[in-house]
LUMGUZA-610498 format. One record per residue (C-alpha): residue number from 1; x, y, z; residue in three letters. Coordinates in nm, 3 decimals, m for minus. Layout:
(node NUM; (X; Y; Z); 'ALA') ...
//
This chain:
(node 1; (11.804; 11.109; 9.240); 'ILE') (node 2; (12.176; 11.181; 9.418); 'LEU') (node 3; (12.270; 11.409; 9.686); 'PRO') (node 4; (12.492; 11.719; 9.567); 'GLN') (node 5; (12.777; 11.589; 9.729); 'TRP') (node 6; (12.782; 11.254; 9.548); 'ALA') (node 7; (12.710; 11.439; 9.204); 'LEU') (node 8; (13.029; 11.654; 9.263); 'ASP') (node 9; (13.239; 11.373; 9.411); 'ALA') (node 10; (13.396; 11.245; 9.070); 'PRO') (node 11; (13.631; 11.467; 8.915); 'ARG') (node 12; (13.405; 11.494; 8.575); 'LEU') (node 13; (13.074; 11.452; 8.782); 'GLY') (node 14; (12.835; 11.169; 8.728); 'CYS') (node 15; (12.676; 11.081; 8.418); 'PHE') (node 16; (12.346; 10.883; 8.325); 'ASN') (node 17; (12.210; 10.688; 8.011); 'ILE') (node 18; (11.855; 10.772; 7.967); 'HIS') (node 19; (11.638; 10.559; 7.743); 'ALA') (node 20; (11.487; 10.864; 7.523); 'SER') (node 21; (11.569; 11.175; 7.347); 'LEU') (node 22; (11.558; 11.436; 7.603); 'LEU') (node 23; (11.373; 11.616; 7.703); 'PRO') (node 24; (11.089; 11.403; 7.595); 'ARG') (node 25; (11.007; 11.135; 7.842); 'TRP') (node 26; (11.201; 11.248; 8.168); 'ARG') (node 27; (11.143; 10.996; 8.441); 'GLY') (node 28; (11.108; 10.627; 8.499); 'ALA') (node 29; (10.960; 10.465; 8.223); 'ALA') (node 30; (11.069; 10.612; 7.883); 'PRO') (node 31; (11.047; 10.322; 7.669); 'ILE') (node 32; (10.689; 10.204; 7.806); 'HIS') (node 33; (10.579; 10.552; 7.758); 'ARG') (node 34; (10.706; 10.620; 7.416); 'ALA') (node 35; (10.540; 10.317; 7.253); 'ILE') (node 36; (10.216; 10.375; 7.456); 'GLU') (node 37; (10.209; 10.720; 7.285); 'ALA') (node 38; (10.265; 10.598; 6.940); 'GLY') (node 39; (10.611; 10.783; 6.920); 'ASP') (node 40; (10.791; 10.664; 6.587); 'THR') (node 41; (11.148; 10.758; 6.729); 'GLN') (node 42; (11.312; 10.721; 7.028); 'THR') (node 43; (11.692; 10.717; 7.147); 'GLY') (node 44; (11.934; 10.704; 7.416); 'VAL') (node 45; (12.061; 11.031; 7.571); 'THR') (node 46; (12.407; 11.060; 7.780); 'ILE') (node 47; (12.403; 11.320; 8.021); 'MET') (node 48; (12.572; 11.477; 8.308); 'GLN') (node 49; (12.351; 11.449; 8.611); 'MET') (node 50; (12.220; 11.736; 8.830); 'ASP') (node 51; (12.014; 11.771; 9.120); 'ALA') (node 52; (11.659; 11.763; 8.904); 'GLY') (node 53; (11.490; 11.454; 8.776); 'LEU') (node 54; (11.652; 11.370; 8.401); 'ASP') (node 55; (11.727; 11.741; 8.374); 'THR') (node 56; (12.096; 11.735; 8.325); 'GLY') (node 57; (12.303; 11.889; 8.045); 'GLU') (node 58; (12.356; 11.639; 7.741); 'MET') (node 59; (12.658; 11.505; 7.603); 'LEU') (node 60; (12.546; 11.280; 7.331); 'LEU') (node 61; (12.207; 11.180; 7.171); 'LEU') (node 62; (12.153; 10.844; 6.962); 'GLU') (node 63; (11.838; 10.839; 6.774); 'PRO') (node 64; (11.663; 10.499; 6.689); 'LEU') (node 65; (11.316; 10.427; 6.511); 'ALA') (node 66; (11.044; 10.235; 6.700); 'ILE') (node 67; (10.921; 9.956; 6.494); 'GLY') (node 68; (10.561; 9.904; 6.431); 'ALA') (node 69; (10.580; 9.549; 6.626); 'ASP') (node 70; (10.808; 9.695; 6.897); 'ASP') (node 71; (10.715; 9.565; 7.263); 'THR') (node 72; (10.909; 9.709; 7.540); 'THR') (node 73; (11.112; 9.425; 7.575); 'ALA') (node 74; (11.225; 9.437; 7.218); 'SER') (node 75; (11.298; 9.823; 7.218); 'LEU') (node 76; (11.502; 9.760; 7.519); 'HIS') (node 77; (11.714; 9.533; 7.381); 'ALA') (node 78; (11.763; 9.768; 7.056); 'ARG') (node 79; (11.872; 10.040; 7.285); 'LEU') (node 80; (12.087; 9.839; 7.486); 'ASP') (node 81; (12.286; 9.761; 7.175); 'ALA') (node 82; (12.392; 10.134; 7.133); 'ILE') (node 83; (12.425; 10.211; 7.493); 'VAL') (node 84; (12.800; 10.089; 7.535); 'GLY') (node 85; (12.965; 10.257; 7.246); 'GLU') (node 86; (12.775; 10.555; 7.291); 'GLY') (node 87; (12.879; 10.622; 7.667); 'ILE') (node 88; (13.266; 10.521; 7.610); 'VAL') (node 89; (13.263; 10.758; 7.278); 'GLU') (node 90; (13.084; 11.064; 7.497); 'ALA') (node 91; (13.341; 11.011; 7.813); 'LEU') (node 92; (13.638; 10.994; 7.563); 'ALA') (node 93; (13.548; 11.339; 7.390); 'GLU') (node 94; (13.466; 11.491; 7.736); 'LEU') (node 95; (13.801; 11.374; 7.872); 'GLN') (node 96; (13.981; 11.516; 7.563); 'ARG') (node 97; (13.796; 11.841; 7.574); 'GLY') (node 98; (13.651; 11.760; 7.231); 'GLU') (node 99; (13.294; 11.837; 7.355); 'GLN') (node 100; (13.115; 12.036; 7.643); 'ALA') (node 101; (12.781; 11.920; 7.761); 'PRO') (node 102; (12.502; 12.147; 7.614); 'THR') (node 103; (12.135; 12.222; 7.793); 'PRO') (node 104; (11.854; 12.074; 7.719); 'GLN') (node 105; (11.593; 12.234; 7.504); 'PRO') (node 106; (11.319; 12.429; 7.698); 'ALA') (node 107; (11.050; 12.305; 7.475); 'GLU') (node 108; (10.924; 11.962; 7.459); 'GLY') (node 109; (10.970; 11.825; 7.785); 'VAL') (node 110; (10.710; 11.537; 7.880); 'THR') (node 111; (10.757; 11.272; 8.175); 'TYR') (node 112; (10.720; 10.915; 8.179); 'ALA') (node 113; (10.532; 10.821; 8.488); 'ALA') (node 114; (10.630; 10.488; 8.663); 'LYS') (node 115; (10.413; 10.184; 8.531); 'ILE') (node 116; (10.179; 10.060; 8.782); 'GLY') (node 117; (9.974; 9.729; 8.809); 'ARG') (node 118; (9.669; 9.887; 8.775); 'ALA') (node 119; (9.718; 10.008; 8.426); 'GLU') (node 120; (9.680; 9.632; 8.319); 'ALA') (node 121; (9.330; 9.639; 8.324); 'ALA') (node 122; (9.177; 9.706; 8.007); 'ILE') (node 123; (8.928; 9.973; 7.911); 'ASP') (node 124; (8.749; 9.830; 7.604); 'TRP') (node 125; (8.601; 10.169; 7.529); 'SER') (node 126; (8.916; 10.317; 7.426); 'ARG') (node 127; (9.004; 10.308; 7.055); 'PRO') (node 128; (9.170; 9.965; 6.927); 'ALA') (node 129; (9.477; 10.192; 6.806); 'VAL') (node 130; (9.549; 10.312; 7.179); 'GLU') (node 131; (9.487; 9.968; 7.322); 'LEU') (node 132; (9.717; 9.782; 7.088); 'GLU') (node 133; (10.012; 10.035; 7.161); 'ARG') (node 134; (9.940; 9.956; 7.527); 'ALA') (node 135; (9.960; 9.590; 7.480); 'LEU') (node 136; (10.304; 9.623; 7.329); 'ARG') (node 137; (10.388; 9.938; 7.556); 'ALA') (node 138; (10.316; 9.684; 7.875); 'PHE') (node 139; (10.518; 9.368; 7.770); 'ASP') (node 140; (10.662; 9.229; 7.955); 'PRO') (node 141; (10.514; 9.427; 8.246); 'PHE') (node 142; (10.257; 9.453; 8.351); 'PRO') (node 143; (10.078; 9.303; 8.042); 'GLY') (node 144; (9.700; 9.386; 7.975); 'LEU') (node 145; (9.437; 9.191; 8.139); 'ALA') (node 146; (9.031; 9.146; 8.143); 'SER') (node 147; (8.797; 8.902; 8.281); 'THR') (node 148; (8.545; 8.655; 8.116); 'LEU') (node 149; (8.315; 8.463; 8.318); 'ARG') (node 150; (8.521; 8.520; 8.631); 'GLY') (node 151; (8.874; 8.422; 8.466); 'THR') (node 152; (9.144; 8.665; 8.427); 'VAL') (node 153; (9.264; 8.654; 8.058); 'VAL') (node 154; (9.605; 8.835; 7.978); 'LYS') (node 155; (9.642; 8.964; 7.613); 'PHE') (node 156; (10.004; 8.972; 7.493); 'TRP') (node 157; (9.990; 9.031; 7.112); 'SER') (node 158; (9.694; 9.173; 6.885); 'ALA') (node 159; (9.629; 9.282; 6.528); 'GLU') (node 160; (9.411; 9.605; 6.458); 'LEU') (node 161; (9.062; 9.515; 6.292); 'VAL') (node 162; (8.907; 9.822; 6.103); 'ASP') (node 163; (9.059; 10.066; 6.342); 'PRO') (node 164; (8.875; 10.356; 6.252); 'ASP') (node 165; (8.528; 10.154; 6.215); 'GLY') (node 166; (8.251; 10.261; 6.450); 'GLU') (node 167; (8.126; 10.025; 6.695); 'PRO') (node 168; (7.817; 9.823; 6.620); 'ASP') (node 169; (7.864; 9.598; 6.945); 'HIS') (node 170; (7.928; 9.740; 7.317); 'PRO') (node 171; (8.305; 9.725; 7.427); 'PRO') (node 172; (8.458; 9.414; 7.521); 'GLY') (node 173; (8.194; 9.202; 7.293); 'THR') (node 174; (8.375; 8.893; 7.117); 'VAL') (node 175; (8.292; 8.936; 6.780); 'LEU') (node 176; (8.494; 8.625; 6.694); 'ALA') (node 177; (8.694; 8.356; 6.821); 'ALA') (node 178; (8.901; 8.108; 6.605); 'ASP') (node 179; (9.277; 8.017; 6.539); 'VAL') (node 180; (9.345; 8.320; 6.376); 'SER') (node 181; (9.231; 8.502; 6.706); 'GLY') (node 182; (8.985; 8.646; 6.942); 'VAL') (node 183; (8.842; 8.946; 6.805); 'VAL') (node 184; (8.709; 9.204; 7.063); 'ILE') (node 185; (8.507; 9.535; 6.996); 'ALA') (node 186; (8.686; 9.827; 7.125); 'CYS') (node 187; (8.552; 10.205; 7.154); 'GLY') (node 188; (8.670; 10.246; 6.776); 'ARG') (node 189; (8.758; 9.955; 6.555); 'GLY') (node 190; (8.844; 9.593; 6.727); 'ALA') (node 191; (9.138; 9.417; 6.826); 'LEU') (node 192; (9.219; 9.056; 6.681); 'ARG') (node 193; (9.403; 8.902; 7.014); 'CYS') (node 194; (9.668; 8.669; 6.890); 'THR') (node 195; (9.848; 8.543; 7.202); 'VAL') (node 196; (9.654; 8.516; 7.527); 'LEU') (node 197; (9.735; 8.364; 7.878); 'GLN') (node 198; (9.515; 8.238; 8.183); 'ARG') (node 199; (9.615; 8.251; 8.559); 'PRO') (node 200; (9.904; 7.952; 8.591); 'GLY') (node 201; (9.937; 7.912; 8.219); 'SER') (node 202; (10.197; 8.037; 7.971); 'LYS') (node 203; (10.133; 8.241; 7.668); 'ARG') (node 204; (9.990; 8.048; 7.410); 'LEU') (node 205; (9.847; 8.109; 7.048); 'PRO') (node 206; (9.486; 8.173; 7.033); 'ALA') (node 207; (9.417; 7.863; 6.849); 'GLY') (node 208; (9.587; 7.645; 7.161); 'GLU') (node 209; (9.437; 7.902; 7.400); 'PHE') (node 210; (9.103; 7.825; 7.285); 'LEU') (node 211; (9.133; 7.448; 7.311); 'HIS') (node 212; (9.137; 7.494; 7.683); 'GLY') (node 213; (8.943; 7.771; 7.737); 'PHE') (node 214; (8.645; 7.829; 7.522); 'ALA') (node 215; (8.566; 8.166; 7.389); 'VAL') (node 216; (8.214; 8.237; 7.193); 'CYS') (node 217; (8.087; 8.527; 6.987); 'ALA') (node 218; (7.879; 8.739; 7.192); 'GLY') (node 219; (8.046; 8.700; 7.515); 'GLU') (node 220; (8.153; 9.011; 7.666); 'ARG') (node 221; (8.514; 9.090; 7.845); 'PHE') (node 222; (8.497; 9.328; 8.131); 'ALA') (node 223; (8.762; 9.514; 8.262); 'CYS') (node 224; (8.985; 9.336; 8.542); 'ALA') (node 225; (9.042; 9.416; 8.874); 'GLU') (node 226; (9.327; 9.699; 8.949); 'ALA') (node 227; (9.641; 9.465; 8.987); 'GLY') (node 228; (9.515; 9.148; 8.843); 'ALA') (node 229; (9.762; 8.881; 8.724); 'THR') 
//
């Protein structure tokens, strides 16, 4: 947030590149929240800054599809690839008088709250579909974590297993564990977790992870403490 005197100082004003199609996902974490919410499209908005939080008039919108396997890291990289040409094009057109900023629509406003470490703790009672999206949204930060036998385990990649299935086991229960992944019951459906990590170690495929940390069917993961890493 810049003071008004700073916004007024440049001849053409101040401009911002925002990683969403405004007014959806104003705020600090638009990429994370778009993936977490299950959006299928995002993009870049170049806007003229004003005193509000991402409320300024728009110069250019560049849409981009969100892939089913996109993480915040991969989507950030793809958005970054279209930013450079977009800002150059928008400023050139503005300077030539070929376009004027347009107000944001009044409808469809959402806010992308800042990501906190407390969000890393997994609530296994949530549907597997939601947890799979959160897992991708929180990669590379803060990840998703849960505890087993007092050890914090981070999860970095997972596949949906019977996502609409009614649970036969308490959420967090390990249904299977082998080289293909650690299957964990959720509030609805299950997740086959394929890349995991222990404290002080690196991310490992499930088979390698299980060589160093045995996980057995019937064991139950609990929610990690807020802020656990």
